[in-house]
Structure formats: structure tokens, C-alpha cells
N, CA, C and O atoms as CSV, one atom per row, in Angstrom:
chain,resi,resn,atom,element,x,y,z
A,1,MET,N,N,-39.304,-32.288,-35.540
A,1,MET,CA,C,-39.597,-30.862,-35.579
A,1,MET,C,C,-40.909,-30.647,-36.336
A,1,MET,O,O,-41.106,-31.182,-37.427
A,2,ALA,N,N,-41.788,-29.867,-35.745
A,2,ALA,CA,C,-43.061,-29.542,-36.393
A,2,ALA,C,C,-42.818,-28.658,-37.607
A,2,ALA,O,O,-41.821,-27.939,-37.669
A,3,LYS,N,N,-43.736,-28.713,-38.577
A,3,LYS,CA,C,-43.584,-27.926,-39.809
A,3,LYS,C,C,-43.444,-26.440,-39.530
A,3,LYS,O,O,-42.697,-25.739,-40.212
A,4,TRP,N,N,-44.168,-25.962,-38.523
A,4,TRP,CA,C,-44.121,-24.528,-38.238
A,4,TRP,C,C,-42.822,-24.110,-37.556
A,4,TRP,O,O,-42.553,-22.915,-37.434
A,5,GLU,N,N,-42.009,-25.072,-37.109
A,5,GLU,CA,C,-40.733,-24.772,-36.457
A,5,GLU,C,C,-39.575,-24.745,-37.459
A,5,GLU,O,O,-38.451,-25.117,-37.121
A,6,ASN,N,N,-39.847,-24.311,-38.674
A,6,ASN,CA,C,-38.788,-24.310,-39.680
A,6,ASN,C,C,-37.826,-23.140,-39.470
A,6,ASN,O,O,-38.088,-22.236,-38.678
A,7,LYS,N,N,-36.726,-23.178,-40.186
A,7,LYS,CA,C,-35.661,-22.167,-40.035
A,7,LYS,C,C,-36.174,-20.767,-40.340
A,7,LYS,O,O,-35.807,-19.818,-39.647
A,8,ALA,N,N,-37.015,-20.614,-41.363
A,8,ALA,CA,C,-37.533,-19.295,-41.720
A,8,ALA,C,C,-38.329,-18.693,-40.564
A,8,ALA,O,O,-38.167,-17.516,-40.244
A,9,ASN,N,N,-39.186,-19.496,-39.941
A,9,ASN,CA,C,-39.982,-18.990,-38.819
A,9,ASN,C,C,-39.109,-18.689,-37.605
A,9,ASN,O,O,-39.388,-17.750,-36.859
A,10,GLN,N,N,-38.066,-19.469,-37.404
A,10,GLN,CA,C,-37.139,-19.198,-36.305
A,10,GLN,C,C,-36.420,-17.870,-36.522
A,10,GLN,O,O,-36.253,-17.087,-35.586
A,11,GLU,N,N,-35.996,-17.620,-37.764
A,11,GLU,CA,C,-35.328,-16.352,-38.081
A,11,GLU,C,C,-36.287,-15.171,-37.933
A,11,GLU,O,O,-35.913,-14.126,-37.402
A,12,ARG,N,N,-37.523,-15.341,-38.404
A,12,ARG,CA,C,-38.528,-14.276,-38.253
A,12,ARG,C,C,-38.765,-13.969,-36.780
A,12,ARG,O,O,-38.846,-12.808,-36.381
A,13,ALA,N,N,-38.874,-15.014,-35.986
A,13,ALA,CA,C,-39.106,-14.825,-34.549
A,13,ALA,C,C,-37.957,-14.064,-33.905
A,13,ALA,O,O,-38.184,-13.215,-33.043
A,14,ALA,N,N,-36.728,-14.357,-34.310
A,14,ALA,CA,C,-35.562,-13.643,-33.764
A,14,ALA,C,C,-35.623,-12.157,-34.118
A,14,ALA,O,O,-35.294,-11.301,-33.297
A,15,ILE,N,N,-36.044,-11.865,-35.336
A,15,ILE,CA,C,-36.147,-10.465,-35.759
A,15,ILE,C,C,-37.255,-9.762,-34.985
A,15,ILE,O,O,-37.055,-8.651,-34.494
A,16,PHE,N,N,-38.417,-10.393,-34.869
A,16,PHE,CA,C,-39.509,-9.771,-34.111
A,16,PHE,C,C,-39.140,-9.617,-32.641
A,16,PHE,O,O,-39.546,-8.649,-31.998
A,17,LYS,N,N,-38.378,-10.562,-32.106
A,17,LYS,CA,C,-37.918,-10.435,-30.721
A,17,LYS,C,C,-36.995,-9.211,-30.601
A,17,LYS,O,O,-37.079,-8.465,-29.625
A,18,ALA,N,N,-36.130,-9.009,-31.576
A,18,ALA,CA,C,-35.239,-7.846,-31.558
A,18,ALA,C,C,-36.029,-6.547,-31.641
A,18,ALA,O,O,-35.603,-5.526,-31.101
A,19,LEU,N,N,-37.167,-6.580,-32.307
A,19,LEU,CA,C,-38.015,-5.386,-32.425
A,19,LEU,C,C,-38.907,-5.200,-31.203
A,19,LEU,O,O,-39.644,-4.218,-31.118
A,20,GLY,N,N,-38.847,-6.129,-30.266
A,20,GLY,CA,C,-39.763,-6.139,-29.139
A,20,GLY,C,C,-39.351,-5.315,-27.939
A,20,GLY,O,O,-39.686,-5.671,-26.810
A,21,HIS,N,N,-38.638,-4.228,-28.149
A,21,HIS,CA,C,-38.263,-3.348,-27.037
A,21,HIS,C,C,-38.399,-1.899,-27.495
A,21,HIS,O,O,-38.002,-1.548,-28.606
A,22,THR,N,N,-38.959,-1.072,-26.635
A,22,THR,CA,C,-39.230,0.318,-27.032
A,22,THR,C,C,-37.961,1.102,-27.361
A,22,THR,O,O,-37.982,1.937,-28.265
A,23,LEU,N,N,-36.862,0.857,-26.657
A,23,LEU,CA,C,-35.630,1.579,-26.976
A,23,LEU,C,C,-35.104,1.160,-28.348
A,23,LEU,O,O,-34.626,1.999,-29.110
A,24,ARG,N,N,-35.189,-0.121,-28.662
A,24,ARG,CA,C,-34.716,-0.565,-29.978
A,24,ARG,C,C,-35.581,0.033,-31.084
A,24,ARG,O,O,-35.067,0.381,-32.147
A,25,LEU,N,N,-36.879,0.156,-30.850
A,25,LEU,CA,C,-37.747,0.804,-31.839
A,25,LEU,C,C,-37.390,2.272,-31.990
A,25,LEU,O,O,-37.402,2.803,-33.101
A,26,ALA,N,N,-37.070,2.937,-30.878
A,26,ALA,CA,C,-36.663,4.347,-30.931
A,26,ALA,C,C,-35.347,4.504,-31.694
A,26,ALA,O,O,-35.176,5.465,-32.445
A,27,ILE,N,N,-34.429,3.578,-31.506
A,27,ILE,CA,C,-33.156,3.597,-32.245
A,27,ILE,C,C,-33.441,3.512,-33.739
A,27,ILE,O,O,-32.889,4.277,-34.530
A,28,LEU,N,N,-34.299,2.582,-34.114
A,28,LEU,CA,C,-34.624,2.413,-35.537
A,28,LEU,C,C,-35.327,3.644,-36.095
A,28,LEU,O,O,-35.096,4.020,-37.244
A,29,ASP,N,N,-36.182,4.275,-35.296
A,29,ASP,CA,C,-36.823,5.518,-35.726
A,29,ASP,C,C,-35.766,6.572,-36.051
A,29,ASP,O,O,-35.855,7.256,-37.070
A,30,GLU,N,N,-34.770,6.696,-35.181
A,30,GLU,CA,C,-33.696,7.675,-35.411
A,30,GLU,C,C,-32.877,7.323,-36.652
A,30,GLU,O,O,-32.521,8.203,-37.437
A,31,LEU,N,N,-32.582,6.041,-36.825
A,31,LEU,CA,C,-31.747,5.626,-37.952
A,31,LEU,C,C,-32.474,5.718,-39.290
A,31,LEU,O,O,-31.838,5.698,-40.344
A,32,GLN,N,N,-33.802,5.817,-39.255
A,32,GLN,CA,C,-34.534,6.029,-40.502
A,32,GLN,C,C,-34.180,7.383,-41.113
A,32,GLN,O,O,-34.335,7.590,-42.317
A,33,ASN,N,N,-33.702,8.304,-40.272
A,33,ASN,CA,C,-33.299,9.631,-40.744
A,33,ASN,C,C,-31.871,9.642,-41.277
A,33,ASN,O,O,-31.414,10.660,-41.797
A,34,GLY,N,N,-31.169,8.528,-41.154
A,34,GLY,CA,C,-29.800,8.437,-41.658
A,34,GLY,C,C,-28.844,7.937,-40.585
A,34,GLY,O,O,-29.214,7.738,-39.428
A,35,GLU,N,N,-27.615,7.743,-41.007
A,35,GLU,CA,C,-26.563,7.227,-40.133
A,35,GLU,C,C,-26.395,8.119,-38.904
A,35,GLU,O,O,-26.566,9.336,-38.971
A,36,CYS,N,N,-26.057,7.487,-37.788
A,36,CYS,CA,C,-25.933,8.230,-36.535
A,36,CYS,C,C,-24.845,7.598,-35.679
A,36,CYS,O,O,-24.714,6.374,-35.645
A,37,CYS,N,N,-24.064,8.423,-34.986
A,37,CYS,CA,C,-23.048,7.873,-34.090
A,37,CYS,C,C,-23.658,7.634,-32.711
A,37,CYS,O,O,-24.717,8.172,-32.386
A,38,VAL,N,N,-22.988,6.833,-31.918
A,38,VAL,CA,C,-23.486,6.450,-30.609
A,38,VAL,C,C,-23.753,7.675,-29.740
A,38,VAL,O,O,-24.776,7.746,-29.059
A,39,GLN,N,N,-22.826,8.645,-29.764
A,39,GLN,CA,C,-22.989,9.833,-28.932
A,39,GLN,C,C,-24.261,10.595,-29.290
A,39,GLN,O,O,-24.977,11.064,-28.405
A,40,ASP,N,N,-24.541,10.718,-30.582
A,40,ASP,CA,C,-25.760,11.409,-31.010
A,40,ASP,C,C,-27.006,10.636,-30.584
A,40,ASP,O,O,-27.990,11.230,-30.142
A,41,LEU,N,N,-26.960,9.313,-30.718
A,41,LEU,CA,C,-28.096,8.491,-30.287
A,41,LEU,C,C,-28.324,8.628,-28.783
A,41,LEU,O,O,-29.467,8.684,-28.330
A,42,MET,N,N,-27.231,8.683,-28.005
A,42,MET,CA,C,-27.356,8.844,-26.556
A,42,MET,C,C,-28.093,10.148,-26.234
A,42,MET,O,O,-28.981,10.172,-25.383
A,43,GLU,N,N,-27.723,11.210,-26.909
A,43,GLU,CA,C,-28.355,12.512,-26.665
A,43,GLU,C,C,-29.817,12.512,-27.103
A,43,GLU,O,O,-30.697,12.947,-26.360
A,44,LYS,N,N,-30.067,12.022,-28.311
A,44,LYS,CA,C,-31.430,12.041,-28.856
A,44,LYS,C,C,-32.386,11.166,-28.053
A,44,LYS,O,O,-33.562,11.495,-27.902
A,45,LEU,N,N,-31.871,10.047,-27.538
A,45,LEU,CA,C,-32.729,9.093,-26.849
A,45,LEU,C,C,-32.628,9.184,-25.330
A,45,LEU,O,O,-33.343,8.489,-24.608
A,46,ASP,N,N,-31.741,10.043,-24.854
A,46,ASP,CA,C,-31.563,10.266,-23.420
A,46,ASP,C,C,-31.349,8.943,-22.678
A,46,ASP,O,O,-32.100,8.583,-21.771
A,47,CYS,N,N,-30.293,8.234,-23.099
A,47,CYS,CA,C,-29.991,6.969,-22.433
A,47,CYS,C,C,-28.487,6.824,-22.238
A,47,CYS,O,O,-27.688,7.507,-22.878
A,48,GLU,N,N,-28.130,5.925,-21.346
A,48,GLU,CA,C,-26.727,5.667,-21.028
A,48,GLU,C,C,-26.075,4.840,-22.133
A,48,GLU,O,O,-26.735,4.053,-22.811
A,49,GLN,N,N,-24.770,5.032,-22.301
A,49,GLN,CA,C,-24.046,4.333,-23.355
A,49,GLN,C,C,-24.107,2.821,-23.190
A,49,GLN,O,O,-24.260,2.104,-24.180
A,50,SER,N,N,-23.990,2.321,-21.967
A,50,SER,CA,C,-23.999,0.864,-21.768
A,50,SER,C,C,-25.346,0.265,-22.184
A,50,SER,O,O,-25.392,-0.793,-22.812
A,51,ASN,N,N,-26.429,0.941,-21.833
A,51,ASN,CA,C,-27.766,0.473,-22.199
A,51,ASN,C,C,-27.954,0.526,-23.718
A,51,ASN,O,O,-28.441,-0.423,-24.333
A,52,LEU,N,N,-27.560,1.646,-24.301
A,52,LEU,CA,C,-27.676,1.821,-25.747
A,52,LEU,C,C,-26.851,0.773,-26.489
A,52,LEU,O,O,-27.327,0.168,-27.450
A,53,SER,N,N,-25.634,0.564,-26.048
A,53,SER,CA,C,-24.745,-0.399,-26.713
A,53,SER,C,C,-25.316,-1.810,-26.687
A,53,SER,O,O,-25.196,-2.553,-27.660
A,54,ARG,N,N,-25.931,-2.171,-25.583
A,54,ARG,CA,C,-26.536,-3.500,-25.463
A,54,ARG,C,C,-27.651,-3.673,-26.499
A,54,ARG,O,O,-27.755,-4.718,-27.141
A,55,HIS,N,N,-28.477,-2.647,-26.653
A,55,HIS,CA,C,-29.589,-2.729,-27.598
A,55,HIS,C,C,-29.104,-2.638,-29.048
A,55,HIS,O,O,-29.668,-3.283,-29.932
A,56,LEU,N,N,-28.069,-1.846,-29.291
A,56,LEU,CA,C,-27.491,-1.790,-30.632
A,56,LEU,C,C,-26.934,-3.161,-31.027
A,56,LEU,O,O,-27.057,-3.579,-32.178
A,57,ALA,N,N,-26.327,-3.848,-30.072
A,57,ALA,CA,C,-25.758,-5.178,-30.344
A,57,ALA,C,C,-26.846,-6.168,-30.756
A,57,ALA,O,O,-26.632,-6.981,-31.655
A,58,VAL,N,N,-28.008,-6.106,-30.110
A,58,VAL,CA,C,-29.118,-7.002,-30.466
A,58,VAL,C,C,-29.564,-6.735,-31.897
A,58,VAL,O,O,-29.772,-7.668,-32.673
A,59,LEU,N,N,-29.710,-5.455,-32.244
A,59,LEU,CA,C,-30.143,-5.092,-33.599
A,59,LEU,C,C,-29.098,-5.483,-34.642
A,59,LEU,O,O,-29.441,-5.915,-35.743
A,60,LYS,N,N,-27.831,-5.329,-34.290
A,60,LYS,CA,C,-26.754,-5.691,-35.216
A,60,LYS,C,C,-26.677,-7.204,-35.392
A,60,LYS,O,O,-26.476,-7.692,-36.504
A,61,GLN,N,N,-26.835,-7.939,-34.310
A,61,GLN,CA,C,-26.758,-9.406,-34.359
A,61,GLN,C,C,-27.838,-9.993,-35.265
A,61,GLN,O,O,-27.612,-11.014,-35.914
A,62,THR,N,N,-28.997,-9.362,-35.315
A,62,THR,CA,C,-30.076,-9.872,-36.156
A,62,THR,C,C,-29.990,-9.350,-37.589
A,62,THR,O,O,-30.794,-9.737,-38.437
A,63,GLY,N,N,-29.024,-8.476,-37.863
A,63,GLY,CA,C,-28.829,-7.978,-39.222
A,63,GLY,C,C,-29.719,-6.802,-39.596
A,63,GLY,O,O,-29.820,-6.449,-40.771
A,64,ILE,N,N,-30.361,-6.195,-38.609
A,64,ILE,CA,C,-31.246,-5.070,-38.891
A,64,ILE,C,C,-30.453,-3.788,-39.104
A,64,ILE,O,O,-30.839,-2.938,-39.906
A,65,ILE,N,N,-29.331,-3.650,-38.375
A,65,ILE,CA,C,-28.486,-2.465,-38.532
A,65,ILE,C,C,-27.056,-2.881,-38.858
A,65,ILE,O,O,-26.645,-4.016,-38.615
A,66,ASP,N,N,-26.313,-1.930,-39.415
A,66,ASP,CA,C,-24.880,-2.080,-39.683
A,66,ASP,C,C,-24.144,-1.018,-38.888
A,66,ASP,O,O,-24.748,-0.052,-38.420
A,67,CYS,N,N,-22.844,-1.198,-38.738
A,67,CYS,CA,C,-22.042,-0.153,-38.113
A,67,CYS,C,C,-20.704,-0.048,-38.821
A,67,CYS,O,O,-20.228,-0.979,-39.470
A,68,ARG,N,N,-20.125,1.127,-38.664
A,68,ARG,CA,C,-18.778,1.354,-39.181
A,68,ARG,C,C,-18.042,2.229,-38.183
A,68,ARG,O,O,-18.649,3.065,-37.514
A,69,LYS,N,N,-16.752,2.039,-38.086
A,69,LYS,CA,C,-15.943,2.822,-37.157
A,69,LYS,C,C,-15.167,3.873,-37.940
A,69,LYS,O,O,-14.591,3.594,-38.991
A,70,ASP,N,N,-15.168,5.082,-37.402
A,70,ASP,CA,C,-14.415,6.188,-38.004
A,70,ASP,C,C,-13.669,6.875,-36.873
A,70,ASP,O,O,-14.235,7.703,-36.159
A,71,GLY,N,N,-12.393,6.528,-36.712
A,71,GLY,CA,C,-11.620,7.064,-35.593
A,71,GLY,C,C,-12.158,6.520,-34.285
A,71,GLY,O,O,-12.242,5.308,-34.090
A,72,LEU,N,N,-12.523,7.428,-33.390
A,72,LEU,CA,C,-13.055,7.026,-32.089
A,72,LEU,C,C,-14.555,6.807,-32.096
A,72,LEU,O,O,-15.120,6.348,-31.104
A,73,TYR,N,N,-15.206,7.132,-33.205
A,73,TYR,CA,C,-16.664,7.081,-33.264
A,73,TYR,C,C,-17.155,5.847,-34.022
A,73,TYR,O,O,-16.536,5.399,-34.987
A,74,VAL,N,N,-18.283,5.315,-33.556
A,74,VAL,CA,C,-18.946,4.210,-34.235
A,74,VAL,C,C,-20.268,4.755,-34.758
A,74,VAL,O,O,-21.059,5.332,-34.012
A,75,TYR,N,N,-20.492,4.559,-36.058
A,75,TYR,CA,C,-21.706,5.044,-36.707
A,75,TYR,C,C,-22.601,3.865,-37.062
A,75,TYR,O,O,-22.132,2.836,-37.549
A,76,TYR,N,N,-23.886,4.028,-36.813
A,76,TYR,CA,C,-24.865,2.987,-37.090
A,76,TYR,C,C,-25.817,3.444,-38.179
A,76,TYR,O,O,-26.123,4.630,-38.303
A,77,SER,N,N,-26.281,2.483,-38.966
A,77,SER,CA,C,-27.251,2.768,-40.024
A,77,SER,C,C,-28.140,1.541,-40.203
A,77,SER,O,O,-27.815,0.444,-39.748
A,78,LEU,N,N,-29.259,1.752,-40.871
A,78,LEU,CA,C,-30.148,0.632,-41.162
A,78,LEU,C,C,-29.511,-0.251,-42.219
A,78,LEU,O,O,-29.098,0.238,-43.270
A,79,ALA,N,N,-29.430,-1.529,-41.956
A,79,ALA,CA,C,-28.911,-2.479,-42.946
A,79,ALA,C,C,-29.985,-2.776,-43.979
A,79,ALA,O,O,-29.695,-3.071,-45.139
A,80,ILE,N,N,-31.229,-2.690,-43.533
A,80,ILE,CA,C,-32.367,-2.954,-44.412
A,80,ILE,C,C,-33.379,-1.812,-44.251
A,80,ILE,O,O,-34.247,-1.871,-43.380
A,81,PRO,N,N,-33.270,-0.786,-45.081
A,81,PRO,CA,C,-34.182,0.363,-44.962
A,81,PRO,C,C,-35.661,-0.010,-45.066
A,81,PRO,O,O,-36.516,0.757,-44.624
A,82,CYS,N,N,-35.972,-1.157,-45.635
A,82,CYS,CA,C,-37.379,-1.562,-45.760
A,82,CYS,C,C,-38.009,-1.865,-44.402
A,82,CYS,O,O,-39.204,-2.155,-44.337
A,83,ILE,N,N,-37.234,-1.805,-43.316
A,83,ILE,CA,C,-37.799,-2.016,-41.983
A,83,ILE,C,C,-38.921,-1.013,-41.723
A,83,ILE,O,O,-39.843,-1.293,-40.958
A,84,SER,N,N,-38.841,0.168,-42.368
A,84,SER,CA,C,-39.907,1.171,-42.184
A,84,SER,C,C,-41.241,0.649,-42.690
A,84,SER,O,O,-42.290,1.088,-42.219
A,85,ASN,N,N,-41.224,-0.281,-43.641
A,85,ASN,CA,C,-42.480,-0.876,-44.118
A,85,ASN,C,C,-43.169,-1.657,-43.005
A,85,ASN,O,O,-44.396,-1.660,-42.910
A,86,ILE,N,N,-42.381,-2.315,-42.167
A,86,ILE,CA,C,-42.958,-3.037,-41.033
A,86,ILE,C,C,-43.625,-2.036,-40.097
A,86,ILE,O,O,-44.722,-2.287,-39.597
A,87,PHE,N,N,-42.967,-0.905,-39.859
A,87,PHE,CA,C,-43.535,0.118,-38.978
A,87,PHE,C,C,-44.830,0.672,-39.554
A,87,PHE,O,O,-45.786,0.910,-38.816
A,88,LYS,N,N,-44.868,0.879,-40.856
A,88,LYS,CA,C,-46.098,1.383,-41.486
A,88,LYS,C,C,-47.229,0.381,-41.303
A,88,LYS,O,O,-48.361,0.764,-41.005
A,89,CYS,N,N,-46.931,-0.881,-41.478
A,89,CYS,CA,C,-47.928,-1.931,-41.313
A,89,CYS,C,C,-48.433,-1.973,-39.867
A,89,CYS,O,O,-49.638,-2.050,-39.627
A,90,VAL,N,N,-47.514,-1.923,-38.918
A,90,VAL,CA,C,-47.893,-1.955,-37.505
A,90,VAL,C,C,-48.735,-0.724,-37.161
A,90,VAL,O,O,-49.696,-0.828,-36.399
A,91,ASN,N,N,-48.387,0.425,-37.710
A,91,ASN,CA,C,-49.165,1.643,-37.464
A,91,ASN,C,C,-50.588,1.499,-37.980
A,91,ASN,O,O,-51.523,2.018,-37.371
A,92,GLN,N,N,-50.766,0.795,-39.103
A,92,GLN,CA,C,-52.109,0.547,-39.624
A,92,GLN,C,C,-52.902,-0.364,-38.686
A,92,GLN,O,O,-54.100,-0.164,-38.484
A,93,VAL,N,N,-52.235,-1.357,-38.120
A,93,VAL,CA,C,-52.893,-2.241,-37.159
A,93,VAL,C,C,-53.321,-1.436,-35.931
A,93,VAL,O,O,-54.433,-1.607,-35.432
A,94,ILE,N,N,-52.441,-0.562,-35.448
A,94,ILE,CA,C,-52.755,0.280,-34.290
A,94,ILE,C,C,-53.950,1.172,-34.593
A,94,ILE,O,O,-54.860,1.293,-33.773
A,95,ALA,N,N,-53.953,1.800,-35.769
A,95,ALA,CA,C,-55.064,2.677,-36.160
A,95,ALA,C,C,-56.375,1.893,-36.205
A,95,ALA,O,O,-57.417,2.391,-35.778
A,96,LYS,N,N,-56.317,0.676,-36.720
A,96,LYS,CA,C,-57.520,-0.158,-36.792
A,96,LYS,C,C,-58.018,-0.528,-35.394
A,96,LYS,O,O,-59.224,-0.536,-35.146
A,97,ARG,N,N,-57.102,-0.830,-34.490
A,97,ARG,CA,C,-57.482,-1.159,-33.111
A,97,ARG,C,C,-58.115,0.047,-32.430
A,97,ARG,O,O,-59.110,-0.092,-31.719
A,98,ILE,N,N,-57.542,1.231,-32.643
A,98,ILE,CA,C,-58.098,2.451,-32.050
A,98,ILE,C,C,-59.506,2.690,-32.577
A,98,ILE,O,O,-60.423,3.010,-31.821
A,99,GLU,N,N,-59.656,2.529,-33.868
A,99,GLU,CA,C,-60.974,2.710,-34.493
A,99,GLU,C,C,-61.988,1.717,-33.916
A,99,GLU,O,O,-63.115,2.092,-33.595
A,100,ALA,N,N,-61.588,0.473,-33.788
A,100,ALA,CA,C,-62.480,-0.555,-33.243
A,100,ALA,C,C,-62.842,-0.243,-31.791
A,100,ALA,O,O,-63.989,-0.430,-31.385
A,101,ASN,N,N,-61.886,0.222,-31.018
A,101,ASN,CA,C,-62.150,0.569,-29.621
A,101,ASN,C,C,-63.097,1.755,-29.516
A,101,ASN,O,O,-63.928,1.813,-28.610
A,102,GLN,N,N,-62.971,2.710,-30.452
A,102,GLN,CA,C,-63.875,3.856,-30.448
A,102,GLN,C,C,-65.300,3.403,-30.770
A,102,GLN,O,O,-66.263,3.905,-30.191
A,103,GLU,N,N,-65.425,2.455,-31.696
A,103,GLU,CA,C,-66.743,1.928,-32.036
A,103,GLU,C,C,-67.361,1.209,-30.836
A,103,GLU,O,O,-68.552,1.354,-30.562
A,104,ILE,N,N,-66.539,0.433,-30.123
A,104,ILE,CA,C,-67.025,-0.272,-28.931
A,104,ILE,C,C,-67.454,0.752,-27.875
A,104,ILE,O,O,-68.490,0.573,-27.235
A,105,SER,N,N,-66.676,1.818,-27.685
A,105,SER,CA,C,-66.990,2.850,-26.700
A,105,SER,C,C,-68.317,3.531,-27.016
A,105,SER,O,O,-69.081,3.854,-26.106
A,106,LYS,N,N,-68.596,3.753,-28.302
A,106,LYS,CA,C,-69.844,4.389,-28.711
A,106,LYS,C,C,-71.042,3.517,-28.366
A,106,LYS,O,O,-72.127,4.024,-28.083
A,107,GLN,N,N,-70.838,2.197,-28.390
A,107,GLN,CA,C,-71.932,1.267,-28.128
A,107,GLN,C,C,-72.229,1.128,-26.635
A,107,GLN,O,O,-73.297,0.647,-26.254
A,108,LEU,N,N,-71.295,1.543,-25.801
A,108,LEU,CA,C,-71.496,1.377,-24.339
A,108,LEU,C,C,-72.363,2.461,-23.764
A,108,LEU,O,O,-72.627,2.469,-22.562
């Protein structure tokens, strides 16, 4: 096994893979506002329960979100609220790319 194929990098890759879908990012955006049940997420994100459940399972499997059952409802929350720091960092990268593209456009 190559040095870069260590367990830490494998775990990081799994987490980034879980973050690699727009619906999963939208779910995390909603959960940053607090715990939410599946029905509320379906309404807010305008998606089918089967699709939503599949994506929630990916996020739960990687440890990004937690869930709890209360009667007939399942509520989801961020297991690691610091995930918003990753979003802030990515937003800075996006802003830098936009700025660089604007500079390139000015030169054309």
C-alpha cells in the first residue's frame, strides 16, 4: 500500500464522496438550521421520500448526520456541526475562482 493510501485518507475520501451530491449538500444546508424530520426535508427540498432516504443513509453512514425516532417520525441533525466550516472554506475557493475568471475576462 502506498503511503498516500492510508486509513485517514480513505476516510477523508469517503466523507468527500458523501458530500459530492447536490441533494446531500442541500440536506446539510437545511440541517445547519437545526434538527428536521424527513417530512419537513421532503417539503423544503421538493424531493421524493425514497430519494431523500437514500441520501440521508449515505450521510448517516459516514457519520456526518445523526437521527432519532420519535413515534412515527425520524428526525435528523448534524452529528458534526463543524461541517459548516468546510462549506465556508469551499465558498472562499468559489469566490476566488470567480474573481480570477473576472480578471481573465477583463484581459480578453
